[in-house]
C-alpha positions as CSV (number, residue, x, y, z in Angstrom):
1,M,-66.9,-208.0,-45.6
2,L,-64.7,-207.3,-42.5
3,I,-67.2,-209.1,-40.2
4,G,-67.4,-212.0,-42.7
5,L,-63.6,-212.4,-42.6
6,S,-63.4,-212.1,-38.8
7,G,-66.4,-214.4,-38.0
8,N,-67.7,-212.1,-35.2
9,T,-69.2,-208.8,-34.6
10,E,-67.6,-207.9,-31.2
11,G,-64.8,-205.6,-30.5
12,W,-65.0,-203.4,-33.6
13,H,-64.0,-199.8,-33.6
14,S,-66.5,-199.0,-36.4
15,D,-70.2,-199.2,-35.9
16,F,-71.2,-201.9,-38.3
17,T,-74.8,-201.8,-37.1
18,S,-75.3,-198.5,-39.0
19,N,-74.9,-197.8,-42.7
20,L,-71.3,-196.7,-43.0
21,E,-71.8,-195.4,-46.6
22,D,-74.6,-193.2,-45.5
23,K,-72.6,-191.8,-42.6
24,L,-69.6,-191.0,-44.7
25,A,-71.8,-189.4,-47.4
26,H,-73.6,-187.3,-44.8
27,D,-70.3,-186.1,-43.3
28,L,-68.8,-185.3,-46.7
29,A,-71.9,-183.4,-47.8
30,R,-71.9,-181.4,-44.6
31,L,-68.2,-180.7,-45.1
32,Q,-68.9,-179.4,-48.6
33,I,-71.6,-177.0,-47.3
34,E,-69.2,-175.8,-44.6
35,L,-66.4,-175.3,-47.1
36,K,-68.7,-173.3,-49.4
37,L,-69.6,-171.1,-46.5
38,L,-66.0,-170.6,-45.7
39,K,-65.1,-169.8,-49.3
40,D,-68.0,-167.4,-49.7
41,A,-67.3,-165.6,-46.5
42,Y,-63.6,-165.3,-47.3
43,Q,-64.3,-163.9,-50.7
44,R,-66.6,-161.3,-49.1
45,N,-63.9,-160.5,-46.5
46,D,-66.5,-161.4,-43.8
47,L,-64.1,-162.5,-41.1
48,I,-66.8,-163.2,-38.5
49,T,-68.4,-165.8,-40.8
50,V,-65.0,-167.1,-41.7
51,H,-64.4,-167.7,-38.0
52,F,-67.8,-169.3,-37.6
53,A,-67.3,-171.6,-40.6
54,L,-63.9,-172.7,-39.3
55,I,-65.5,-173.6,-36.0
56,Q,-68.4,-175.4,-37.7
57,M,-66.0,-177.5,-39.7
58,K,-64.1,-178.9,-36.7
59,P,-66.6,-181.5,-35.6
60,T,-67.3,-182.6,-39.1
61,L,-63.6,-183.0,-39.8
62,L,-63.2,-184.9,-36.5
63,S,-66.1,-187.2,-37.3
64,T,-64.7,-187.9,-40.8
65,S,-61.2,-188.5,-39.4
66,S,-62.6,-190.8,-36.7
67,F,-64.6,-192.7,-39.3
68,F,-61.4,-193.6,-41.3
69,R,-59.3,-194.2,-38.2
70,D,-61.8,-196.7,-36.9
71,L,-61.8,-198.5,-40.2
72,F,-58.0,-198.5,-40.2
73,D,-57.8,-199.9,-36.7
74,D,-60.4,-202.6,-37.6
75,M,-58.5,-203.7,-40.7
76,D,-55.2,-203.7,-38.8
77,E,-56.6,-205.9,-36.1
78,L,-58.2,-208.2,-38.7
79,I,-54.8,-208.6,-40.5
80,V,-53.1,-209.4,-37.2
81,S,-55.8,-211.8,-36.0
82,K,-55.9,-213.7,-39.4
83,R,-52.2,-213.7,-39.9
84,G,-52.0,-217.5,-39.9
85,E,-55.2,-218.0,-41.9
86,L,-54.7,-215.6,-44.8
87,P,-52.3,-216.7,-47.6
88,K,-48.9,-215.0,-47.8
89,I,-48.6,-212.4,-50.6
90,P,-45.8,-213.5,-52.9
91,E,-43.0,-211.2,-53.7
92,R,-43.6,-209.0,-56.7
93,Y,-47.4,-209.8,-56.6
94,D,-49.5,-208.3,-59.3
95,I,-53.2,-208.1,-59.1
96,P,-54.7,-210.1,-62.0
97,E,-55.7,-208.0,-65.0
98,S,-59.3,-209.3,-64.7
99,Y,-59.8,-206.9,-61.7
100,N,-59.2,-203.9,-63.9
101,Y,-57.4,-202.4,-60.9
102,I,-55.3,-199.3,-61.6
103,T,-52.6,-198.7,-59.0
104,P,-53.0,-195.2,-57.7
105,K,-50.1,-192.9,-58.4
106,L,-48.3,-191.2,-55.5
107,Y,-48.3,-187.5,-55.3
């Protein structure tokens, strides 16, 4: 959708030639495995494996963080580049009910 809005495929931070959903699913699945290892090792008081699990998690967390940062940067650049083409959002805009969108609550 981002490429459709921008009209080009150059200069993106995200790798839109790959399946982004698969990449995110892979990273999150790996993170779950690593978190389970960390939890199990902690419960057994196995501090060597706790240390190992923490080190194993770092690249996965960095990859996941970069995934979202790249998407954020791409959306930010798209909003700026299309500023004159996208309609202004009116004050007190409400998403039409037909979208069944529920506004997330803040913590």
